[in-house]
Structure formats: C-alpha cells, structure tokens
TIPA-986886 format. One record per residue (C-alpha): y, z, x negated; residue in three letters; residue number from 1. Coordinates in Angstrom, 1 decimal, decimal comma. Each point is the difference from the previous one (the first is absolute). Layout:
v->Y&w->Z&u->X&type->ALA&seq->NUM .
...
This chain:
v->-89,7&w->100,8&u->-160,2&type->UNK&seq->1 .
v->0,8&w->-2,4&u->-2,8&type->UNK&seq->2 .
v->-2,4&w->-2,3&u->-1,8&type->UNK&seq->3 .
v->-0,5&w->2,6&u->-2,8&type->UNK&seq->4 .
v->-1,5&w->2,5&u->2,5&type->UNK&seq->5 .
v->-2,4&w->-2,5&u->1,5&type->UNK&seq->6 .
v->-3,6&w->0,8&u->-1,2&type->UNK&seq->7 .
v->-2,0&w->-2,8&u->-1,4&type->UNK&seq->8 .
v->-2,7&w->-1,4&u->2,4&type->UNK&seq->9 .
v->-3,2&w->2,0&u->-0,3&type->UNK&seq->10 .
v->1,8&w->2,8&u->-1,8&type->UNK&seq->11 .
v->-0,6&w->2,7&u->2,6&type->UNK&seq->12 .
v->-0,7&w->3,5&u->-1,3&type->UNK&seq->13 .
v->-1,8&w->2,7&u->1,9&type->UNK&seq->14 .
v->1,7&w->3,2&u->1,1&type->UNK&seq->15 .
v->-0,3&w->3,1&u->-2,2&type->UNK&seq->16 .
v->-3,3&w->2,0&u->0,2&type->UNK&seq->17 .
v->-0,9&w->3,7&u->-0,2&type->UNK&seq->18 .
v->-3,2&w->1,6&u->-1,2&type->UNK&seq->19 .
v->-2,6&w->-1,4&u->-2,3&type->UNK&seq->20 .
v->-3,5&w->-1,5&u->0,2&type->UNK&seq->21 .
v->-1,7&w->0,1&u->3,3&type->UNK&seq->22 .
v->2,9&w->1,9&u->1,7&type->UNK&seq->23 .
v->2,7&w->-2,5&u->-1,2&type->UNK&seq->24 .
v->2,1&w->-1,2&u->3,0&type->UNK&seq->25 .
v->3,4&w->-1,5&u->0,7&type->UNK&seq->26 .
v->2,8&w->2,6&u->0,0&type->UNK&seq->27 .
v->0,8&w->0,5&u->3,7&type->UNK&seq->28 .
v->3,6&w->1,0&u->-1,0&type->UNK&seq->29 .
v->0,5&w->-3,4&u->-1,6&type->UNK&seq->30 .
v->-1,3&w->-2,1&u->3,0&type->UNK&seq->31 .
v->2,3&w->-1,5&u->2,6&type->UNK&seq->32 .
v->-0,3&w->-2,4&u->3,0&type->UNK&seq->33 .
v->0,3&w->-2,8&u->-2,6&type->UNK&seq->34 .
v->-3,5&w->0,9&u->-1,4&type->UNK&seq->35 .
v->-3,2&w->-0,9&u->1,7&type->UNK&seq->36 .
v->-1,0&w->-2,7&u->2,4&type->UNK&seq->37 .
v->0,6&w->-0,9&u->3,6&type->UNK&seq->38 .
v->-2,7&w->-2,0&u->1,8&type->UNK&seq->39 .
v->0,6&w->0,1&u->3,7&type->UNK&seq->40 .
v->-2,8&w->-2,4&u->0,7&type->UNK&seq->41 .
v->-2,7&w->1,9&u->-1,7&type->UNK&seq->42 .
v->-1,7&w->1,4&u->3,1&type->UNK&seq->43 .
v->0,0&w->-3,3&u->1,8&type->UNK&seq->44 .
v->-1,4&w->-1,7&u->-3,1&type->UNK&seq->45 .
v->-2,8&w->2,6&u->-0,3&type->UNK&seq->46 .
v->-0,9&w->-0,3&u->3,7&type->UNK&seq->47 .
v->-0,1&w->-3,8&u->-0,2&type->UNK&seq->48 .
v->-2,2&w->0,0&u->-3,2&type->UNK&seq->49 .
v->-2,4&w->2,4&u->1,7&type->UNK&seq->50 .
v->-0,3&w->-2,3&u->3,0&type->UNK&seq->51 .
v->-0,6&w->-3,0&u->-2,1&type->UNK&seq->52 .
v->-2,5&w->1,6&u->-2,4&type->UNK&seq->53 .
v->-3,5&w->-1,2&u->0,4&type->UNK&seq->54 .
v->-2,4&w->2,6&u->1,3&type->UNK&seq->55 .
v->-2,5&w->0,5&u->-2,9&type->UNK&seq->56 .
v->-1,5&w->3,2&u->1,2&type->UNK&seq->57 .
C-alpha cells in the first residue's frame, strides 16, 4: 500500500446497501470479516454494570 492508497483520517465509507426505505440493509455479499466490531469484553462489562447499578425498584 503506498501513500496514495491510504485513506484520509475520518474518511471511512459504509459498505454498499440493498433495498430501500425501511428494508434498506447492508449488502451481505459485500461484507467481510473486516466489517463490524469485536468487543470480547462486552458480557463482562454488562455483568459488572448490572452489579454496580443502584437498586431503584
């Protein structure tokens, strides 16, 4: 990859979409492992916040 191929900071573009209006979604054929998020600690964080949450019921 040379400097000409490097995207500018904040210049991310979303993957292509299919459909229109309320049924518009990302094209599954265009998605790869590079798309999406990975948050391994999500479950542990959720459990901790639930334990630390004041009981207001």
